[in-house]
C-alpha positions as CSV (number, residue, x, y, z in Angstrom):
1,X,10.5,13.7,21.1
2,X,11.4,11.4,24.0
3,X,8.8,13.0,26.2
4,X,6.1,12.6,23.5
5,X,6.9,8.9,23.1
6,X,6.9,8.4,26.8
7,X,3.5,10.1,27.0
8,X,2.1,7.8,24.3
9,X,3.4,4.7,26.1
10,X,1.8,5.9,29.3
11,X,-1.5,6.5,27.5
12,X,-1.4,3.0,26.0
13,X,-0.7,1.4,29.4
14,X,-3.4,3.5,31.0
15,X,-6.0,2.3,28.4
16,X,-4.9,-1.3,29.0
17,X,-5.1,-0.8,32.8
18,X,-8.6,0.7,32.6
19,X,-9.9,-2.3,30.6
20,X,-8.2,-4.8,32.9
21,X,-9.8,-3.4,36.0
22,X,-13.2,-3.3,34.2
23,X,-13.1,-7.0,33.3
24,X,-11.0,-8.6,36.1
25,X,-13.8,-10.0,38.2
26,X,-15.6,-11.3,35.1
27,X,-12.5,-13.2,34.0
28,X,-12.1,-14.8,37.4
29,X,-15.8,-15.8,37.5
30,X,-15.7,-17.2,33.9
31,X,-12.6,-19.3,34.6
32,X,-14.0,-20.4,37.9
33,X,-17.2,-21.7,36.3
34,X,-15.2,-23.3,33.5
35,X,-13.0,-25.1,36.1
36,X,-16.1,-26.4,37.9
37,X,-17.5,-28.0,34.8
38,X,-14.2,-29.5,33.7
39,X,-13.8,-31.0,37.2
40,X,-17.0,-33.2,36.7
41,X,-16.9,-33.9,32.9
42,X,-14.3,-36.4,31.9
43,X,-12.6,-36.3,28.5
44,X,-13.4,-40.0,28.0
45,X,-17.1,-39.1,28.2
46,X,-16.6,-36.3,25.7
47,X,-15.1,-38.8,23.2
48,X,-17.9,-41.3,23.8
49,X,-20.6,-38.7,23.0
50,X,-19.1,-37.6,19.7
51,X,-19.2,-40.7,17.4
52,X,-20.4,-39.0,14.2
53,X,-21.3,-35.7,12.6
54,X,-25.0,-36.0,13.2
55,X,-27.0,-32.9,14.4
56,X,-27.2,-34.6,17.8
57,X,-23.4,-35.1,18.1
58,X,-22.7,-31.6,16.9
59,X,-25.2,-30.1,19.4
60,X,-23.5,-32.1,22.2
61,X,-20.1,-30.9,20.9
62,X,-21.3,-27.3,21.2
63,X,-22.6,-27.8,24.7
64,X,-19.5,-29.6,25.9
65,X,-17.2,-27.0,24.2
66,X,-19.1,-24.1,25.7
67,X,-18.5,-25.7,29.2
68,X,-14.8,-26.3,28.7
69,X,-11.6,-24.2,28.8
70,X,-11.6,-21.1,26.7
71,X,-7.9,-21.4,25.8
72,X,-7.5,-21.8,22.1
73,X,-4.3,-23.8,22.4
74,X,-5.8,-26.2,24.9
75,X,-8.9,-26.5,22.8
76,X,-6.9,-27.4,19.7
77,X,-4.9,-30.0,21.7
78,X,-8.0,-31.5,23.2
79,X,-9.7,-31.7,19.8
80,X,-6.8,-33.7,18.5
81,X,-6.8,-35.9,21.6
82,X,-10.5,-36.9,21.4
83,X,-10.1,-37.4,17.6
84,X,-7.3,-39.8,18.2
85,X,-9.4,-41.7,20.8
86,X,-12.3,-42.2,18.4
87,X,-14.4,-39.0,18.2
88,X,-15.6,-37.9,14.8
89,X,-13.3,-35.3,13.1
90,X,-16.1,-32.9,12.3
91,X,-17.5,-33.2,15.8
92,X,-14.0,-32.6,17.3
93,X,-13.7,-29.4,15.2
94,X,-17.2,-28.3,16.3
95,X,-16.1,-28.9,19.9
96,X,-13.0,-26.8,19.2
97,X,-15.1,-23.9,17.8
98,X,-17.5,-24.0,20.7
99,X,-14.8,-24.1,23.3
100,X,-13.4,-20.7,22.2
101,X,-16.6,-19.0,20.9
102,X,-19.4,-20.1,23.1
103,X,-17.8,-20.1,26.5
104,X,-19.3,-18.2,29.4
105,X,-16.4,-15.9,30.1
106,X,-16.3,-14.7,26.5
107,X,-20.0,-13.6,26.8
108,X,-19.3,-11.8,30.1
109,X,-16.4,-9.9,28.8
110,X,-18.2,-8.9,25.6
111,X,-21.2,-7.6,27.6
112,X,-18.9,-5.5,29.8
113,X,-16.7,-4.0,27.1
114,X,-19.0,-3.7,24.1
115,X,-22.6,-4.6,24.9
116,X,-25.2,-7.4,25.2
117,X,-26.0,-7.3,21.5
118,X,-22.5,-8.6,20.7
119,X,-23.0,-11.4,23.2
120,X,-26.1,-12.5,21.3
121,X,-24.3,-12.1,18.0
122,X,-21.4,-14.2,19.2
123,X,-23.6,-17.1,20.4
124,X,-25.9,-17.0,17.4
125,X,-23.0,-16.7,15.1
126,X,-21.1,-19.4,16.9
127,X,-23.8,-21.9,16.3
128,X,-24.2,-20.8,12.7
129,X,-20.5,-21.2,12.2
130,X,-20.6,-24.8,13.4
131,X,-23.5,-25.5,11.0
132,X,-21.6,-24.0,8.1
133,X,-18.4,-25.9,9.0
134,X,-20.3,-29.2,9.1
135,X,-21.8,-28.5,5.7
136,X,-18.4,-27.6,4.3
137,X,-16.8,-30.7,5.7
138,X,-19.5,-32.9,4.2
139,X,-19.0,-31.3,0.8
140,X,-15.2,-31.1,0.7
141,X,-13.6,-33.4,3.4
142,X,-12.5,-36.3,1.2
143,X,-11.6,-39.8,2.7
144,X,-8.0,-39.1,1.6
145,X,-7.8,-35.9,3.7
146,X,-9.4,-37.6,6.6
147,X,-7.0,-40.5,6.5
148,X,-4.1,-38.1,6.2
149,X,-5.4,-36.3,9.3
150,X,-5.7,-39.6,11.2
151,X,-2.2,-40.7,10.2
152,X,-0.6,-37.4,11.3
153,X,-2.7,-37.1,14.5
154,X,-1.2,-40.5,15.7
155,X,2.3,-39.1,15.6
156,X,3.8,-37.8,18.9
157,X,4.0,-34.0,18.5
158,X,4.9,-31.5,21.2
159,X,3.1,-28.2,21.1
160,X,2.1,-25.4,23.4
161,X,-0.6,-26.4,25.9
162,X,-0.8,-30.0,24.6
163,X,-0.4,-31.5,28.0
164,X,-3.1,-29.2,29.4
165,X,-5.5,-30.1,26.6
166,X,-5.0,-33.9,27.0
167,X,-4.8,-34.2,30.8
168,X,-8.0,-35.4,32.5
169,X,-8.4,-34.5,36.2
170,X,-12.2,-34.9,36.4
171,X,-13.7,-36.4,39.5
172,X,-16.2,-39.3,39.1
173,X,-18.6,-41.1,41.4
174,X,-21.4,-39.7,43.5
175,X,-23.6,-36.7,42.8
176,X,-22.2,-33.6,41.1
177,X,-22.4,-31.6,44.3
178,X,-20.6,-34.3,46.4
179,X,-17.8,-34.4,43.8
180,X,-17.4,-30.6,43.8
181,X,-17.6,-30.4,47.6
182,X,-15.0,-33.2,48.1
183,X,-11.2,-32.5,48.6
184,X,-10.6,-34.1,45.2
185,X,-13.2,-31.8,43.7
186,X,-11.6,-28.7,45.2
187,X,-8.2,-29.7,44.1
188,X,-9.4,-30.4,40.5
189,X,-11.2,-27.0,40.3
190,X,-8.0,-25.2,41.6
191,X,-5.8,-27.0,39.0
192,X,-8.1,-26.3,36.1
193,X,-8.6,-22.7,37.2
194,X,-4.9,-21.9,37.5
195,X,-3.8,-23.8,34.4
196,X,-6.4,-22.1,32.3
197,X,-5.2,-18.7,33.6
198,X,-1.6,-19.7,32.8
199,X,-2.6,-21.0,29.4
200,X,-4.3,-17.8,28.4
201,X,-2.4,-15.2,30.3
202,X,-0.2,-14.3,27.3
203,X,-3.3,-13.7,25.2
204,X,-5.1,-11.7,27.8
205,X,-2.1,-9.5,28.5
206,X,-1.2,-9.2,24.9
207,X,-4.7,-8.4,23.8
208,X,-5.0,-5.6,26.5
209,X,-1.7,-4.1,25.6
210,X,-2.3,-4.2,21.9
211,X,-5.8,-2.7,22.4
212,X,-4.3,0.0,24.6
213,X,-1.7,0.8,22.0
214,X,-4.2,1.0,19.2
215,X,-6.6,3.1,21.2
216,X,-3.8,5.6,22.1
217,X,-1.8,5.7,18.9
218,X,-4.1,5.0,15.9
219,X,-6.5,7.8,15.1
220,X,-10.2,6.8,14.3
221,X,-9.8,8.4,10.9
222,X,-7.5,5.5,9.9
223,X,-10.0,2.9,11.0
224,X,-12.8,4.7,9.3
225,X,-11.0,4.7,6.0
226,X,-9.8,1.1,6.4
227,X,-13.4,-0.2,7.2
228,X,-15.1,2.0,4.5
229,X,-17.2,3.8,7.2
230,X,-18.4,6.4,4.6
231,X,-19.7,3.6,2.3
232,X,-22.3,1.8,4.5
233,X,-23.0,-1.1,2.1
234,X,-19.4,-1.8,1.4
235,X,-18.6,-1.6,5.1
236,X,-21.2,-4.2,5.9
237,X,-19.7,-6.6,3.4
238,X,-16.1,-5.8,3.9
239,X,-16.1,-6.1,7.7
240,X,-16.8,-9.9,7.9
241,X,-14.2,-10.6,5.2
242,X,-11.4,-8.5,6.7
243,X,-12.2,-9.3,10.4
244,X,-10.6,-12.7,10.4
245,X,-7.6,-11.4,8.5
246,X,-6.9,-8.7,11.1
247,X,-7.3,-11.3,13.8
248,X,-5.0,-13.8,12.1
249,X,-2.1,-11.3,12.1
250,X,-2.7,-10.0,15.6
251,X,-1.4,-13.3,17.1
252,X,-3.9,-12.8,19.9
253,X,-6.6,-15.4,20.5
254,X,-9.2,-16.6,23.0
255,X,-10.6,-13.8,25.2
256,X,-7.6,-11.7,24.5
257,X,-9.1,-10.5,21.2
258,X,-12.2,-8.9,22.9
259,X,-10.3,-5.7,23.9
260,X,-9.1,-5.4,20.3
261,X,-12.7,-5.9,19.1
262,X,-13.8,-3.0,21.3
263,X,-11.1,-0.8,19.7
264,X,-12.1,-1.9,16.2
265,X,-15.8,-1.3,16.9
266,X,-15.1,2.2,18.1
267,X,-13.0,2.7,15.0
268,X,-15.7,1.8,12.6
269,X,-15.7,-2.0,11.7
270,X,-19.2,-3.3,11.0
271,X,-21.2,-5.3,13.5
272,X,-20.7,-8.5,11.5
273,X,-17.0,-7.7,11.2
274,X,-16.7,-7.7,15.0
275,X,-18.3,-11.1,15.2
276,X,-16.0,-12.6,12.5
277,X,-13.0,-11.0,14.1
278,X,-13.7,-12.7,17.4
279,X,-14.5,-16.0,15.7
280,X,-11.1,-16.0,14.1
281,X,-9.1,-16.9,17.2
282,X,-8.6,-20.4,15.8
283,X,-6.8,-19.2,12.6
284,X,-4.1,-17.0,14.2
285,X,-0.7,-17.8,12.7
286,X,0.7,-19.8,15.7
287,X,-2.4,-22.1,15.8
288,X,-2.2,-22.6,12.0
289,X,1.3,-23.9,12.6
290,X,0.0,-26.3,15.2
291,X,-2.6,-27.6,12.7
292,X,0.3,-28.3,10.3
293,X,2.1,-30.3,13.0
294,X,-1.1,-32.2,14.1
295,X,-2.7,-33.0,10.8
296,X,-0.2,-32.3,8.0
297,X,0.2,-29.4,5.6
298,X,-2.7,-30.2,3.2
299,X,-5.2,-30.7,6.1
300,X,-4.0,-27.5,7.8
301,X,-4.7,-25.6,4.5
302,X,-8.1,-27.3,4.3
303,X,-8.9,-26.2,7.9
304,X,-7.8,-22.6,7.1
305,X,-10.0,-22.4,4.0
306,X,-13.1,-24.0,5.6
307,X,-12.7,-22.1,8.9
308,X,-12.3,-18.8,7.2
309,X,-15.4,-19.5,5.0
310,X,-17.5,-20.4,8.0
311,X,-16.3,-17.3,9.9
312,X,-17.1,-15.0,7.0
313,X,-20.4,-16.6,6.3
314,X,-21.5,-16.4,10.0
315,X,-20.4,-12.8,10.2
316,X,-22.4,-11.9,7.1
317,X,-25.5,-13.7,8.4
318,X,-25.2,-12.0,11.8
319,X,-24.9,-8.6,10.1
320,X,-28.1,-9.1,8.0
321,X,-30.1,-10.8,10.8
322,X,-29.4,-8.4,13.6
323,X,-29.9,-5.4,11.3
324,X,-33.3,-6.8,10.3
325,X,-34.2,-7.2,14.0
326,X,-33.0,-3.7,14.8
327,X,-30.3,-5.0,17.2
328,X,-27.3,-3.4,15.7
329,X,-26.1,-0.6,18.1
330,X,-26.3,2.9,16.6
331,X,-23.6,4.3,18.9
332,X,-20.0,3.1,19.1
333,X,-19.2,3.5,22.8
334,X,-17.3,0.4,23.7
335,X,-15.4,0.7,27.0
336,X,-11.9,1.7,26.0
337,X,-10.9,4.3,28.6
338,X,-8.0,5.4,30.7
339,X,-7.3,3.7,34.0
340,X,-9.6,5.1,36.6
341,X,-10.3,3.1,39.8
342,X,-13.4,4.2,41.8
343,X,-15.1,2.7,44.8
344,X,-18.1,1.2,42.9
345,X,-19.5,-2.2,42.2
346,X,-16.6,-3.1,39.8
347,X,-14.0,-2.5,42.6
348,X,-16.1,-4.5,45.1
349,X,-16.4,-7.4,42.7
350,X,-12.8,-7.3,41.7
351,X,-11.7,-7.6,45.4
352,X,-14.1,-10.4,46.2
353,X,-13.2,-12.5,43.2
354,X,-9.5,-11.8,43.8
355,X,-9.9,-13.4,47.2
356,X,-11.6,-16.5,45.6
357,X,-8.7,-16.6,43.1
358,X,-6.1,-16.5,45.9
359,X,-7.8,-19.4,47.7
360,X,-7.7,-21.5,44.5
361,X,-4.1,-20.6,43.9
362,X,-3.1,-21.6,47.4
363,X,-4.9,-25.0,46.9
364,X,-3.1,-25.4,43.6
365,X,0.3,-24.7,45.1
366,X,-0.3,-27.2,47.9
367,X,-1.4,-30.1,45.7
368,X,1.5,-30.4,43.2
369,X,0.4,-27.6,40.9
370,X,3.9,-26.3,40.0
371,X,5.0,-29.8,38.8
372,X,1.9,-30.0,36.6
373,X,2.6,-26.7,35.1
374,X,6.0,-27.9,33.9
375,X,4.2,-30.7,32.0
376,X,1.7,-28.5,30.3
377,X,3.5,-28.0,27.0
378,X,4.2,-31.7,26.5
379,X,1.8,-34.5,25.8
380,X,0.2,-36.3,28.7
381,X,2.0,-39.6,29.2
382,X,0.2,-42.5,27.6
383,X,0.3,-46.1,28.8
384,X,0.3,-49.0,26.4
385,X,-2.5,-51.5,26.5
386,X,-1.4,-55.0,27.2
387,X,-2.9,-58.4,27.4
388,X,-3.7,-60.1,30.8
389,X,-4.7,-58.3,34.0
390,X,-2.9,-57.2,37.2
391,X,-3.6,-54.7,39.9
392,X,-2.1,-51.2,39.8
393,X,-2.6,-48.1,42.0
394,X,-3.3,-44.9,40.0
395,X,-3.7,-41.3,41.0
396,X,-7.2,-40.1,40.2
397,X,-5.9,-36.6,39.5
398,X,-2.7,-37.6,37.7
399,X,-3.3,-40.8,35.7
400,X,0.3,-41.0,34.6
401,X,1.3,-41.8,38.2
402,X,1.0,-45.7,38.4
403,X,2.6,-48.1,40.9
404,X,2.1,-51.6,42.1
405,X,1.4,-50.8,45.8
406,X,-0.8,-48.5,47.7
407,X,0.3,-45.0,48.6
408,X,-0.1,-41.3,47.9
409,X,0.5,-39.4,44.7
410,X,3.9,-37.6,44.9
411,X,2.4,-34.6,42.9
412,X,-0.8,-33.9,44.8
413,X,-0.7,-36.1,47.9
414,X,-4.0,-37.9,47.1
415,X,-4.5,-41.6,47.9
416,X,-3.9,-43.8,44.9
417,X,-6.9,-45.8,43.6
418,X,-6.8,-49.6,43.1
419,X,-7.5,-50.5,39.4
420,X,-7.2,-53.6,37.2
421,X,-4.9,-53.0,34.2
422,X,-3.9,-55.0,31.2
423,X,-0.4,-56.3,30.6
424,X,1.5,-58.6,28.3
425,X,2.7,-62.0,29.4
């Protein structure tokens, strides 16, 4: 009995290890690209570009979201932050959707584990989901609910990854290349890279372990029965409806749910069901609780209902559209396999990108990174606006560091910049 249980645990860990080795280099590449973009696009600029729910603003929201951090918790915190600073609520939610469903690293991992068809489905479905969400908000978001959301959003609330979501370390001035090549740019990239990894590490590890356990312990016959595999029409309809529910109770979000999606696909969930399952990382139970804290109980229920409807609708459309185009895979051969390390292109890429990750980690540690990590779960410090003007010296990487004389930032060692600030007389 004990030996049998130990064997099952070893099998689960082996599956998790195999998937980890398969996607490691892609994770580092995706987080690296995301860090580069975040280092040159300020959150103030994001707020300015999202003044309403017009198609133009929603398209910009999708583009900016796709280029941002893939951490669901940070995305939720940032959406609240830009909403408080003046961004349109619908556009802020569209940004939130895009930042977890249209990011580069998600597409890379999907392609490696399940197939390019799912990458296409995720991006097409992600855009469809934003469109559906905007239509639902226009139809059902009342002025009373919006006012309630604004009132609650102004309250000081602490939540996981809020500081990471609100903190702005972007580098301005000069060309994009000069900003990235500067010491400030390298520091910003390293901070975003490491903080994104820390933010999403629990989800990635949890997703891989849960996927390994499901692959090792749950027989395909169970999944085939649960997803109505032997009733093709029912399976195509049932999949998009049940996918978000399974995701909601998995507690895993962001990229961490891709390994689970691979297990579910091999088990028999429909193509559209996989898409809606991955879309649902923004309605897992911990994040629903954050909505309640940020926007109040009624608004959080409104978000759950509209998000779920948009996810199901996008999943159904993806199922019909891709089936009509002949793009639904006929074989279920997602990469869910025992750990097996061979000297091939995957191993070479893993080693190369681990070296890159190590370089960024060293830079992070040498520029006040650990101190920033301790602030990640609290709100970024906000300074009151005052009347009158006086000179202050501010850290470009840590705007909460302000003093009345020149010097260096105690957190990252960078020279403080001279700025004019308002104050009361």
